[in-house]
N, C-alpha and C positions, 0 to 999 in steps of 0.2 A: 609577502616577499618571495621572489623567485628562489626555489630551493637551491638552484645552482649558485646563488650568491652567498649562501651560508658557508661559514668556515668552522672548522673544529679547533678548539683551543689546544695549542701545543702543550700547555701546562696542565690542563684539567680535562683530559679525555681518557678515562680509565675504561679499558675493554670490559671489565666486569662491573662497571657502574650500573646503577639501577634507575637513575633519573637523569633527564637532560634539561638543563637550564638554558634559556636563550636570552641574550641581551644584545639588542640591535641585530647584527648579522653573525654573531658569534655563538657557538654551541659549546656547552660544558657538560660532559658526561661524568657525573659524580655519584655519591651514595645517598640515597633517600634516607636510610636509617640514621646515618651520621648527621646529616643536616637537621633532621627532625629532633635528634637528641640534644642538639645545641641551640636550636631556634624555635621559640614558641610559635612564631609566625609560619615557618615552614611546616611545623608539626600540624598546625590547624589546616594549612593549605593542602597537605598531603592526605589528611584524614577525610577530606571531602570526596565522596564517590565520584569517579570520573566516568564519562559516557562510555558505554560499551563499544560504540563504533568509533571511538577516538583514534585517530591515526597514530601509529607508533613509529619510532625511528630505531631500527635495530632492536626491537622488542621493548624499548623504553618510552614512557610517556614524555612529552615535551611541555615544559612550563615556561611561558614567555614572561619575562620580567621587564619592568620599565626602568631599567638602570642602564648606565653607559657601560660599554665594554671595559673602559679604564677602571671605573669604580668596582664593578663586579669582580674583575680579575684581582684587584688589590685586596678586596674583601676575602675572596677564596684563598688567596695566598696566606693571609693572616689566620684564617679559620681552619684550613685543611693542611695536613702534613703533605709533603711532596710524594709520599708513598701511600698506598691504600691505607685507610685509617686503622690504627691499632690502638693501644692504650693512650689515654689522654696525655700522658707525659711526652708523647711524640710531637706535641704542639705546644711549645712553651708559651705562646701568646694566650693560651687558655688557662694559664696558671698565674693569676695576678698576685698570688702569695710569693712567687719567685721574684726577687728584685730584678728589674731590667738590667741587662749588661750593657756593654758599649753599643753605640748605635748600629754598628755593622752586624750585631747579633740579634737585633730586634726585627720583628716582622715588617717594620716600615723603615724607610731610610731618609724620609724628608717629610716636611709638613703637609705637602699635597697628598701623599699617601696616607698619612695619619688621618687627615680630614675625611678622605674617602672611606677608610675602614670604620672610623667612628660613626660616620653618617649611616652606613649600611648596617652596622652592628646595632645601632639604635632602631633603624627602620625594621629590621627583622628580629628584634628583641633577642639579642645575644648578650646578656648582661656581663658574662665573664670577659668577653672580648672588649666590651665597652670599658670595663674597669681596667683591663690591661692597657688599652690605648691611653686612658687618662693617667695611669701610673707612669707610663713611658713619658708622656708629656711633662708631668711634674718632675720626674727624676732627671730628665735630660735638659730641662729648660735652662738652668743656670749656665751650662757650657755650650749649648747649641743654638739658643734662640737668637743670638746676635747674627747668625747666618740665615735666619728665617725672617719672614715678614711678620713683625711683631703685631701689626694691625690685625692680621688674620688670626693670630693666636688669641688676641683680645676678644674678637668675635666668638671664637670657640670657647674660651674660658667663661664668658658671660652666658652663652647658650647652655653650657653644661653645668654651670654653677660651681666652677672650680675656684672657690674664694681665695685659697691660700696663695695662688700664683698671681692674683690680680695686681698686687703692688709691683712685683717685678716686671710683669708684662706692660703695665702702664708706664713704668719708668723707661722701658726700652722703646715704647711707642713714641714718647716725647723726645727722647734724646737721640734716637736712631732713625725713625721713620720720616720720610719726606711729608710735607703738608698735604700733598695730593693723596697720600695713602691714609693719612689721618681722616680725611674727608670721607673715606670709604668705611669707617667704623660704623657698624649698624646701630649700636645703642647711642641714642642722642645724648644722654647724660655723660657718658664716657667720652664721646666725641667732643663735647663742649669742654669737659675737664682737661682733655689733652691739648686743647688750643688756648686754655686760659692763661693770661699773663700772671694771675695770682699763683697758679701752680708752678709756672716757670720761676717766679720769684722765690717761692718756698724752696725749690730744688737748688737754686743758685745760692741761697743762704746756707744750705748744707755744704756746698762746695767751698764757700768762704770760710765756714767754721772749721772744716777739716784742714784746709790749707793753713789757716791762722795758727791752729794748735800744733800742727805738724812742724812748722818752721819757727815757732816762737819758743820752743823748749831748748834746754841745754845751755842757757846763758848764766846759770849760777856758778859760783866758784867751785862747787863740789861735783861738777859734771864730768871731771876727768878729761876735759877738753885739752887737746894738744897745743892749740894756738887760739886763744879766745878772741883776739882781735880779728884774725883772719876769718874765723868761723862766724863771728858776729856780722862781719861785712858780707860774707857769702850768704848767710841766712837771710839778711835783709834783701840782697839782690834776688835770690830765688823766690822769696815770698812776694816781692813786688811783681815779678814776672808771673808767678802763679795766680795772684789776684787779678792781674791784667788779663791773663788767658781765660780765667774762669768767668769773666764778664760775658764771654761768648760761648761758654761751654754748653748752654742749653739753647743755642740758636741752631742746633743740629749740625752734624758733620764733624763734631769734635769729641767723639767718644774715647779717643786716646787720652783725653784729659778727665776721665771719669773719676770722681772722688771715691768710688767703690772699688777701683783697681787694687790689686794686691800691692803691698809695699814694693815687692820686687819689680813689678811692671811699672809702678808709679815712678820709680827712680831710675829705671834702666831704659825706658822707652821714650823719654822726654829729651828736649834739647839740652836740659841742664844735667844730663847723665854724667858729664865730666865735672860734677860739682866739686868745689874745693873744700867742702866740709871734711874735717878730720874723721878718721875711722870711728872714734867714739861718738862724735856728734851725729854721724850718719846712722849709726846703730840706734841711737836714741830717737832720731827722726822716723826710722822704720817702725819702731815699737809704738811711738805716739800716733803715727798715721794709721796703724792697724787698729789701735784702740778707738780712734775717732771715726773711722769708717764703720766700726761696729755700732757706735752711737748713732751715726746717720742711718744705718740700715734698720736699727730698732725704730726709728722715727718714720721710716718710709711709708707705712700704711696710713699714718696720720696725715701725711702730705695730701693724700687722695681721699681723706675723710672716710677711711674704710675700717677704722677701729684698730685694735692691737693685733699683732700676729697671733696671739693665743686665741682670740675670738675667731679669727679667720680659720684657724686649724679646727676649732670646735665645730664651725659651720660645715667644713668638709667631712668631719667625722659623723655629724648628724645626718648629712646627705647620704653617706655610705650606708649607714644603718637603715635608712628608709628604703634605699634601692635593694638592700639585701632582703 
């Protein structure tokens, strides 16, 4: 490549750096000792004697890497502090024992960045950073995955052996991803599972069960109902509508009708939010819905023949012990 076409990284060009990494046309002047202390691959790479006549750039050897600029920049941002390296606590991403904070405090801000960092931290053998990315994925998953491509997360979870998040990821793939994205799932077994009518049927049964028990309670005389006739009529109307809606809940595009929604979202984000249930019956419905969605959540791994949650967590623990 013509030297005139090379660019210096604006983020990673330290004047006192001791090694220059090159990815495509981008140069990164960083610290040999720091990289070697974090990465076994870089440590071995730098321990190999270099030719005496090797050309230097500003007194630094140049190591050409076969990574994209995008991937390497993301990797270095997660690995290196923005200032010259100091104590390890200047780089929270290297401290997997610290629970990840909100997404805007993490070294990655979206799935694409996380995949880049995880890929290169695995390639260059940086186990602490691998563990950090995996913990971020697991910790942020319940609140952020709906905004991400669940199919890509499934591929990542299968590749990395993240067993405990598989039920949630598979559920999101089936209920939120388009069929064209499901076709891109790399693992044939999971691709078939996500397209299976039997799987859809099992999930639909959970929706039926949650709805049935949510709206069929409160009919006894001791329920403190303010108007039993009106509430019974309203309960029947809402349940008919719920069951009718849930017939299509797993045909994709209806995640607002998710049986795992919180009671607050379940009752406030629907067309029946102006329900005529009295305050006492509405409170009972909230409590019952919360109990039933817990029941459904407990069954979720079985829907995908993954075993119990406890077994999945033990698999993750065993995997962590092996990598340590």
